[in-house]
C-alpha positions as MATLAB code, in Angstrom:
seq = 'XXXXXXXXXXXXXXXXXXXXXXXXXXXXXXXXXXXXXXXXXXXXXXXXXXXXXXXXXXXXXXXXXXXXXXXXXXXXXXXXXXXXXXXXXXXXXXXXXXXXXXXXXXXXXXXXXXXXXXXXXXXXXXXXXXXXXXXXXXXXXXXXXXXXXXXXXXXXXXXXXXXXXXXXXXXXXXXXXXXXXXXXXXXXXXXXXXXXXXXXXXXXXXXXXXXXXXXXXXXXXXXXXXXXXXXXXXXXXXXXXXXXXXXXXXXXXXXXXXXXXXXXXXXXXXXXXXXXXXXXXXXXXXXXXXXXXXXXXXXXXXXXXXXXXXXXXXXXXXXXXXXXXXXXXXXXXXXXXXXXXXXXXXXXXXXXXXXXXXXXXXXXX';
ca = [
     -35.497   97.140  204.080;
     -33.753   94.338  204.182;
     -35.169   90.723  203.907;
     -34.194   88.404  206.664;
     -33.563   84.916  205.922;
     -34.984   82.170  208.306;
     -32.438   80.270  210.233;
     -31.798   76.976  208.392;
     -32.931   74.004  210.880;
     -30.278   71.575  211.926;
     -27.637   73.546  210.465;
     -23.807   72.823  211.167;
     -21.804   75.466  213.217;
     -20.445   76.981  210.231;
     -23.712   77.574  208.804;
     -25.014   78.999  211.734;
     -22.158   81.510  212.130;
     -22.651   82.398  208.473;
     -26.528   82.719  208.957;
     -25.875   85.249  212.016;
     -23.327   87.386  210.196;
     -25.491   87.875  207.298;
     -28.229   89.081  209.389;
     -26.113   91.823  211.268;
     -23.625   93.264  208.775;
     -24.135   95.256  205.860;
     -23.340   93.910  202.262;
     -20.170   95.935  202.187;
     -18.655   93.916  205.179;
     -18.976   90.649  203.017;
     -15.181   89.901  202.826;
     -15.253   89.881  206.658;
     -18.168   87.516  206.945;
     -16.514   85.003  204.320;
     -13.112   85.031  206.639;
     -15.096   84.246  209.959;
     -17.141   81.511  207.997;
     -13.915   79.918  206.496;
     -12.165   80.078  209.843;
     -14.730   78.039  211.567;
     -14.854   75.573  208.627;
     -10.917   75.149  208.738;
     -11.160   74.418  212.312;
     -13.959   71.734  211.973;
     -12.260   70.053  208.733;
      -8.765   70.045  210.716;
     -10.669   68.239  213.541;
     -11.945   65.773  211.369;
      -8.832   64.956  209.841;
      -7.161   64.392  213.057;
      -9.745   62.391  214.348;
      -9.621   60.199  211.275;
     -13.006   61.118  209.893;
     -11.344   62.450  206.820;
      -8.494   60.762  204.885;
      -6.921   60.952  201.388;
      -7.236   57.130  200.791;
      -9.541   57.587  197.910;
      -7.215   59.528  195.815;
      -6.308   57.729  192.469;
      -3.380   59.153  190.498;
      -4.441   60.346  187.123;
      -2.625   59.245  183.805;
      -0.381   62.483  183.887;
       0.958   61.573  187.446;
       4.222   59.866  187.824;
       5.393   57.748  190.776;
       8.812   56.775  191.756;
       9.685   53.135  191.777;
      12.915   51.362  192.307;
      13.590   50.823  188.820;
      12.605   54.359  187.699;
       9.507   56.395  187.041;
       6.387   54.448  186.327;
       3.273   55.883  184.947;
      -0.047   54.607  186.249;
      -2.685   53.431  183.849;
      -5.800   55.187  183.961;
      -7.783   53.432  186.743;
     -11.179   51.954  186.074;
     -14.226   51.759  188.381;
     -15.889   48.328  188.830;
     -19.791   47.610  189.346;
     -19.470   48.139  193.118;
     -17.657   51.663  192.645;
     -14.323   50.129  193.805;
     -11.267   51.282  191.759;
      -9.081   48.454  189.939;
      -5.259   48.448  190.711;
      -2.633   49.465  187.992;
      -2.215   46.351  186.047;
       1.660   46.193  186.180;
       4.683   48.072  186.253;
       5.316   48.290  182.612;
       4.672   51.851  181.098;
       1.623   51.967  178.831;
       3.830   52.737  175.520;
       4.562   50.655  172.759;
       7.657   51.301  170.387;
       8.533   49.782  167.075;
      11.609   50.744  164.702;
      11.960   51.323  161.192;
      15.414   52.301  160.070;
      16.069   52.721  156.243;
      18.245   50.423  154.485;
      18.063   52.500  151.512;
      16.516   56.135  150.558;
      13.108   55.461  148.602;
      11.960   57.659  145.815;
      10.578   61.034  147.331;
      12.418   60.607  150.613;
      10.025   57.613  151.867;
      11.844   55.420  154.023;
       8.973   52.936  155.170;
       6.673   50.513  153.042;
       3.312   50.611  154.770;
       3.068   46.924  153.893;
       6.035   46.277  156.504;
       3.441   47.548  159.125;
       0.503   45.453  158.250;
       0.741   43.576  161.747;
       0.999   47.005  163.550;
      -2.815   47.520  163.863;
      -3.193   44.446  166.191;
      -1.158   46.378  168.720;
      -3.209   49.374  168.528;
      -6.559   47.633  168.850;
      -5.280   45.152  171.582;
      -3.993   48.331  173.630;
      -6.246   51.077  173.756;
      -4.957   54.292  175.615;
      -1.201   53.074  174.951;
       0.946   55.605  173.489;
       2.438   54.010  170.039;
       5.785   55.634  168.385;
       7.265   54.147  165.075;
      10.998   55.406  165.535;
      12.411   56.518  162.330;
      16.075   57.369  161.416;
      15.922   61.149  162.479;
      14.004   60.485  165.645;
      16.732   57.605  166.745;
      19.617   60.227  166.210;
      17.712   62.600  168.486;
      16.891   60.485  171.092;
      20.452   59.002  171.336;
      21.781   62.424  171.240;
      19.376   63.826  173.704;
      19.498   61.042  176.449;
      23.235   59.873  176.189;
      25.328   62.982  176.130;
      26.648   61.968  179.058;
      27.996   58.702  177.219;
      29.738   59.811  174.080;
      30.741   56.319  173.420;
      27.108   55.309  173.269;
      26.511   57.998  170.335;
      29.656   57.221  168.603;
      28.800   53.543  168.525;
      25.385   54.060  167.305;
      26.327   56.350  164.646;
      28.745   54.051  163.472;
      27.316   50.938  163.280;
      27.999   48.779  160.493;
      24.716   47.951  159.799;
      20.901   48.613  160.035;
      20.187   45.584  162.099;
      22.821   46.231  164.816;
      21.790   49.749  164.917;
      17.962   48.453  165.460;
      19.206   46.284  168.064;
      21.086   48.751  170.348;
      18.275   51.392  169.989;
      15.787   49.191  171.185;
      17.825   48.385  174.590;
      18.557   52.190  174.754;
      14.840   53.080  174.494;
      13.582   50.630  176.893;
      16.300   51.922  179.474;
      15.116   55.474  179.077;
      11.428   55.088  178.704;
      10.216   51.580  179.236;
       7.153   49.866  177.813;
       7.043   47.366  175.112;
       9.227   47.167  172.304;
       8.319   44.806  169.434;
       9.390   44.100  165.761;
       7.269   45.471  163.098;
       6.347   41.762  162.073;
       4.888   40.791  165.147;
       1.179   40.274  166.041;
      -0.144   41.180  169.327;
      -2.350   38.080  170.615;
      -3.374   39.325  174.000;
      -3.387   42.904  175.845;
      -0.167   43.934  177.257;
      -2.160   44.539  180.418;
      -2.812   40.569  180.510;
       0.922   39.588  180.139;
       1.837   39.652  183.654;
       0.084   37.286  185.951;
      -1.717   38.902  188.921;
       0.752   37.493  191.507;
       3.785   39.025  189.795;
       2.164   42.451  188.917;
       3.762   44.461  191.622;
       7.215   42.790  190.975;
       8.015   42.183  187.409;
      10.016   45.025  185.905;
      11.321   42.752  182.666;
       9.524   40.681  180.822;
      11.382   38.225  178.499;
      10.309   35.332  176.334;
      12.277   32.170  174.781;
      12.571   32.072  170.989;
      14.872   28.590  171.259;
      15.030   25.598  173.436;
      17.148   22.549  172.387;
      15.022   20.119  174.299;
      13.460   18.531  171.043;
      16.604   18.226  169.205;
      20.390   18.790  168.897;
      22.088   22.164  168.943;
      21.890   24.622  166.028;
      24.852   25.974  164.064;
      24.366   29.570  164.937;
      23.063   29.273  168.795;
      25.214   28.508  171.238;
      22.883   28.373  174.126;
      20.474   25.645  175.167;
      17.755   28.060  175.689;
      18.054   31.288  173.803;
      16.091   34.692  174.855;
      14.214   36.504  171.816;
      14.800   40.088  171.508;
      12.032   40.748  168.925;
       9.706   41.534  171.721;
      10.729   43.066  175.277;
       8.428   44.518  178.050;
      10.234   46.485  180.527;
       9.979   49.178  183.330;
      12.612   52.320  182.655;
      15.791   51.725  184.238;
      16.178   48.157  184.427;
      19.838   47.420  185.216;
      19.794   44.673  182.256;
      19.886   47.371  179.626;
      23.041   48.983  180.980;
      24.748   45.568  181.217;
      23.923   44.993  177.336;
      24.889   48.300  176.200;
      28.263   47.801  177.769;
      28.395   44.241  176.192;
      27.807   45.900  172.866;
      30.419   48.229  173.298;
      32.855   45.841  174.125;
      31.777   43.559  171.129;
      32.069   46.461  168.822;
      35.762   46.919  170.071;
      36.496   43.295  169.637;
      34.984   43.249  166.023;
      37.096   46.158  165.144;
      40.229   44.490  166.179;
      39.395   40.967  164.544;
      38.734   42.583  161.158;
      41.487   44.949  161.830;
      39.367   47.939  160.480;
      37.092   50.682  162.116;
      33.781   49.474  163.419;
      32.130   51.294  160.587;
      33.916   49.467  158.070;
      33.034   46.047  159.259;
      30.880   43.758  157.426;
      29.807   41.094  160.369;
      28.445   37.776  159.561;
      24.957   36.795  160.938;
      26.708   34.864  163.743;
      28.980   38.053  164.580;
      25.601   40.329  164.670;
      23.638   37.660  166.798;
      26.567   37.611  169.271;
      27.323   41.246  169.528;
      24.104   42.980  169.609;
      21.551   40.368  168.739;
      19.676   37.372  170.571;
      22.829   35.326  171.729;
      24.393   38.476  173.485;
      20.858   39.363  174.859;
      20.689   35.870  176.145;
      23.923   36.370  177.937;
      23.248   39.261  179.717;
      19.768   38.446  180.705;
      21.026   35.075  182.259;
      23.691   37.082  183.964;
      20.778   38.889  185.627;
      18.909   35.937  186.393;
      21.815   34.516  188.185;
      22.276   37.457  190.258;
      18.799   36.952  191.424;
      18.770   32.935  191.618;
      22.466   31.759  192.023;
      21.343   28.028  191.780;
      21.034   28.738  187.877;
      24.008   27.524  186.563;
      23.279   27.159  182.684;
      20.426   27.992  180.328;
      19.706   24.259  180.350;
      17.917   25.035  183.720;
      15.085   26.993  181.905;
      14.336   24.447  179.566;
      11.061   22.720  179.009;
       9.150   25.318  181.082;
       5.566   24.755  181.814;
       4.475   28.308  183.026;
       6.017   31.908  183.588;
       8.660   32.251  186.445;
       9.710   35.098  188.100;
      13.229   35.579  188.850;
      13.665   38.540  190.994;
      11.822   41.143  189.051;
      12.399   39.238  185.470;
       9.326   37.367  184.368;
      10.484   34.454  182.219;
       7.815   33.155  179.766;
       7.344   29.736  178.059;
       8.328   29.175  174.651;
       4.548   29.993  173.463;
       4.789   33.427  175.109;
       6.442   35.147  172.373;
       7.483   32.151  170.368;
       4.497   30.207  169.213;
       4.005   28.975  165.783;
       7.592   27.603  165.302;
       8.488   24.378  163.940;
      11.108   23.568  167.045;
      11.499   23.706  170.537;
       8.029   22.201  171.317;
       6.467   25.580  170.367;
       2.691   25.134  169.544;
       2.365   24.997  165.665;
      -0.790   23.135  164.900;
      -2.409   26.313  163.941;
      -4.233   26.811  167.269;
      -3.204   29.633  169.718;
      -2.520   28.326  173.005;
      -3.585   30.445  176.095;
      -0.130   31.403  177.018;
       0.602   32.815  173.714;
       1.008   36.668  173.898;
       2.566   37.601  170.467;
       3.411   35.786  167.330;
       6.532   36.537  165.246;
       6.112   35.939  161.453;
       9.834   36.168  160.960;
       9.518   38.483  157.804;
      12.951   40.395  158.529;
      15.482   40.040  156.077;
      18.419   41.823  157.056;
      20.439   39.128  158.728;
      18.841   36.187  157.356;
      16.063   34.688  159.346;
      16.339   31.348  158.126;
      18.553   29.271  160.663;
      20.499   26.164  159.609;
      20.687   23.115  161.912;
];
């Protein structure tokens, strides 16, 4: 004899149907019972959805989701819940990726290319930016990246492989990585002072797709021998969403500069021995400044010269390019009214220690 279950009080329509079916049908008909119950559940769920009682507004993308944006694909940062249960928005458009480059100047014994002492500042980036991916790009990884991502532009692959020195190759590589992947590129001799999630002011977070800092501002002195611009942007640290047009602009500038150097020296590019000035104006910060400023002028035609950016008191957004003050990426320098009294100003995000030696970091006035 089958035990009869009591009818549940205040049961919903699907529950009552399910109770009725279980009373009258044997167990071998359970598949039909389930089908009937599901039929009524679907009807009620659909009615609730059409009347607005059920929505998808509470869906939060996971860290594995990708969302298309005008500048490429952006990877949402894992959302965090506040005390009242609400979900915090994505901090900014910069993917949670940190990139550093270590290309060999010469092969060490046992095939080791990287001196661990050269990475003494890297822990600051890892500690400040939990949940960010970190990649130290070496020679083999660099070659694979360029070949895999720029097969449609053989001239880029050729230029990368024939670069006359490691500094120029590193310059080109950072632009290529940020064009494809986005994230933050930073030299190995930089220290993170604030988490990347706090770099972009709240009012700009949904619009800033490129973050650049100033390394030199002529406002407190005369021109320097190897710096043409009144204000020069650094490229020891750059943050970007993937696909930003400034990188294609910069890569094209580099290709033209290499051709010019080859003609000037009357040798193939791999045999050129460029001066520091030539490096900085072909792949380095002077060329980078030219291309960034051209991008800014597209967004703000009233900008006539980099001098218009001199003496900035706070970060400014031009189009989707966030320009930081001198202290943003350039604190601790003895020029340009950079804070250099041993303190860390509030707007300082990165400190550059100038330990690079491949092109002579000391500049002559």
